[in-house]
C-alpha positions in Angstrom: 44.3 -15.3 119.9 42.4 -17.6 121.9 39.9 -15.0 123.0 39.0 -14.4 119.2 39.4 -18.3 118.2 36.5 -18.3 121.4 34.4 -15.3 119.5 34.7 -17.4 115.9 33.8 -20.5 117.7 30.7 -18.8 119.0 29.7 -17.4 115.7 29.8 -21.0 114.2 27.8 -22.6 117.1 25.3 -19.6 116.8 24.9 -20.3 112.8 24.2 -23.9 113.5 21.9 -23.4 116.5 19.8 -20.3 114.4 19.1 -23.0 111.6 19.1 -26.8 113.0 16.2 -26.9 115.5 13.6 -25.9 112.8 15.1 -27.8 110.1 15.2 -31.2 112.1 11.7 -30.3 112.9 10.9 -30.6 109.3 12.8 -33.8 108.5 11.9 -35.7 111.7 8.5 -34.9 113.0 7.2 -32.9 109.5 6.5 -29.9 111.3 6.7 -27.5 108.5 4.7 -25.0 109.5 6.2 -21.7 111.1 4.6 -18.1 111.9 5.5 -14.7 110.6 7.1 -14.0 114.0 9.0 -16.9 114.5 10.2 -16.9 110.8 11.7 -13.3 111.3 13.3 -13.9 114.7 15.2 -16.5 112.8 15.8 -14.4 109.9 17.2 -12.0 112.8 19.9 -14.7 114.1 20.6 -15.9 110.5 21.9 -12.1 109.6 23.2 -11.2 113.1 25.8 -14.0 112.9 27.3 -13.7 109.9 27.6 -9.7 110.5 29.0 -10.7 113.7 31.7 -13.1 112.1 32.9 -10.7 110.0 33.6 -7.7 112.6 35.5 -11.0 114.4 37.6 -11.7 111.2 38.5 -7.9 111.0 40.0 -8.2 114.7 41.6 -11.0 113.9 43.7 -9.4 110.8 44.5 -6.7 112.8 45.5 -9.1 115.4 47.8 -10.8 113.0 49.2 -7.1 112.1 50.0 -6.2 115.8 51.7 -10.3 116.0 53.8 -9.5 113.1 54.3 -5.9 112.8 54.5 -4.9 116.5 55.1 -8.1 118.3 56.8 -6.2 121.4 53.9 -4.4 122.2 51.1 -6.9 121.2 50.3 -7.9 124.8 50.0 -4.1 126.1 47.7 -3.0 122.7 45.7 -6.3 122.9 44.3 -7.0 126.1 41.4 -8.9 127.5 39.4 -5.8 127.8 40.2 -4.4 124.7 39.1 -7.4 123.1 35.8 -7.8 124.7 35.1 -4.0 123.8 36.0 -4.8 120.0 33.6 -7.7 120.1 31.1 -5.5 121.8 31.3 -2.9 119.3 30.7 -5.8 116.5 27.7 -7.0 118.4 26.4 -3.6 118.7 26.8 -2.9 114.9 25.3 -6.3 113.6 22.5 -5.9 116.0 21.5 -2.3 114.4 22.2 -3.2 111.1 19.9 -6.5 111.0 17.3 -4.7 113.5 16.6 -1.7 110.9 16.3 -4.8 108.6 13.6 -6.5 110.1 11.8 -3.3 111.0 11.2 -2.7 107.0 9.8 -6.3 106.4 7.6 -6.2 109.7 5.5 -3.4 108.1 5.3 -5.3 104.9 2.0 -7.3 104.5 2.3 -11.0 103.8 0.3 -13.4 101.6 -1.1 -16.5 103.4 -0.2 -20.1 101.9 3.4 -19.1 100.8 6.0 -21.8 100.9 9.5 -20.9 101.8 11.8 -23.1 99.4 14.8 -23.1 102.1 15.5 -25.0 105.2 15.6 -21.5 107.0 14.1 -18.2 106.5 16.8 -16.6 104.0 16.2 -12.7 104.1 15.7 -12.2 100.0 13.3 -15.2 100.3 11.0 -13.7 102.7 11.3 -10.5 100.7 9.8 -12.1 97.9 7.2 -13.4 99.5 5.5 -9.9 100.8 2.6 -9.1 98.8 3.9 -5.2 99.1 6.3 -3.2 97.4 9.8 -4.4 98.3 12.3 -2.6 96.3 13.6 -0.6 99.1 13.8 -3.7 101.2 15.6 -5.6 98.8 18.2 -2.6 98.0 18.7 -1.9 101.7 19.6 -5.6 102.0 21.9 -5.5 99.2 23.7 -2.6 99.9 23.8 -2.9 103.7 25.4 -6.3 102.9 27.9 -4.8 100.4 28.8 -1.7 102.5 29.6 -4.2 105.8 31.5 -6.9 103.6 33.3 -4.0 101.6 34.1 -1.7 105.0 35.6 -5.1 106.4 37.2 -6.1 103.5 39.0 -2.9 103.3 40.1 -3.0 106.8 41.2 -6.6 106.3 43.4 -5.7 103.2 44.8 -2.7 104.9 45.9 -4.8 107.8 47.5 -7.3 105.1 49.2 -4.4 103.1 51.0 -3.3 106.3 52.2 -7.0 106.9 53.4 -7.6 103.6 55.5 -4.3 103.8 56.9 -5.5 106.7 57.6 -8.9 105.6 59.4 -7.6 102.6 61.6 -5.5 104.7 63.2 -8.9 106.2 65.6 -10.5 104.5 65.8 -13.8 106.1 63.3 -16.5 104.2 62.7 -18.2 107.6 60.7 -15.1 108.7 58.7 -14.8 105.4 57.7 -18.4 105.8 56.9 -18.0 109.6 54.8 -14.6 108.8 53.0 -16.6 106.1 52.1 -19.4 108.3 51.0 -17.2 110.8 48.6 -15.7 108.6 47.4 -18.7 106.5 44.5 -19.9 108.7 43.0 -16.6 108.9 43.0 -16.5 105.2 41.6 -19.7 104.7 38.7 -18.8 107.1 38.2 -15.4 104.9 38.1 -17.3 101.7 35.5 -19.6 102.9 33.4 -16.9 104.9 33.4 -13.9 102.0 33.2 -16.1 98.9 29.8 -18.0 99.7 28.1 -15.2 100.9 28.6 -12.6 98.4 28.0 -15.4 96.0 24.8 -16.6 97.2 23.6 -12.8 97.7 24.5 -12.1 94.1 22.4 -15.2 93.1 19.6 -14.2 94.9 19.3 -11.1 93.4 20.7 -11.3 90.0 20.3 -14.8 89.3 16.9 -15.3 87.8 17.9 -18.0 85.2 19.6 -20.0 88.1 17.6 -22.7 88.7 15.9 -22.9 92.3 17.7 -26.4 93.5 21.0 -24.9 92.8 20.0 -21.5 95.0 18.9 -23.7 97.9 21.9 -25.9 97.5 24.5 -23.0 97.3 22.3 -21.2 100.5 22.8 -24.2 102.5 26.3 -24.4 101.9 26.9 -21.0 102.9 25.7 -22.1 106.2 27.4 -25.7 106.4 31.0 -25.2 105.1 32.3 -22.3 107.2 31.5 -23.4 111.0 32.1 -27.0 109.8 36.0 -26.3 108.3 36.7 -23.5 110.9 37.6 -25.8 113.9 39.4 -27.6 111.5 41.5 -25.3 110.2 42.5 -23.4 113.5 42.8 -26.7 115.2 45.5 -28.0 112.6 47.1 -24.5 112.2 47.4 -23.8 116.3 50.1 -25.9 117.5 48.7 -25.7 121.2 45.1 -27.0 119.9 46.6 -29.7 117.7 48.3 -31.3 120.7 45.7 -31.0 122.9 43.5 -32.8 120.4 46.3 -35.3 120.1 46.5 -36.0 123.7 43.1 -36.3 124.5 42.8 -38.7 121.7 45.6 -41.0 122.6 44.4 -40.9 126.0 41.1 -42.2 125.1 
């Protein structure tokens, strides 16, 4: 569990790190220019981190399934080495998907003196800046996102379906409440991660009637809210982390 929380924290840090340095340059020293290479590099990490984040949420759902449905074998199945392998598989998947996305964009011609109406290089915004035919690029981005999210949500739903089936077989209400408390943090993090991402992706492609400032606010909230609230949720729901924070603040 702590290894998965560490991986989740690293993706949250990666999200902020891929956006904040350039955004601070814009606001602090008015350095508004960015090269095409720099923009594509930033976009690589911006797309890589959420894809990796989704893979970690799937692994955490499997972790909750084992903790509730098969607790006696939990330590033997989810070893440190196996968690590391699952994380590596998620990273390789993210790199391959995002790399193909970049390779499609690199071949596109970009017009000069174009303005990005965001604090970062969003994929669909960069696609719309191209002077060439971007139909396939846009479709690949949309289909790829929904295949990744769809497959991950299917696996998560399968895990929770097995959890619910196992819990309903137990007559004790205390056991029901304990199982629910075990999954609450993960469910909250999923809602915060997937809902803004799907909403932002759909509004970018099909929300032509939505004003630009609404697009910008939604895109910023997509990268601001989950990294900010994830540590709070798991800090409150994980007793050991909560005790450590209280002990440290009391000492201070």
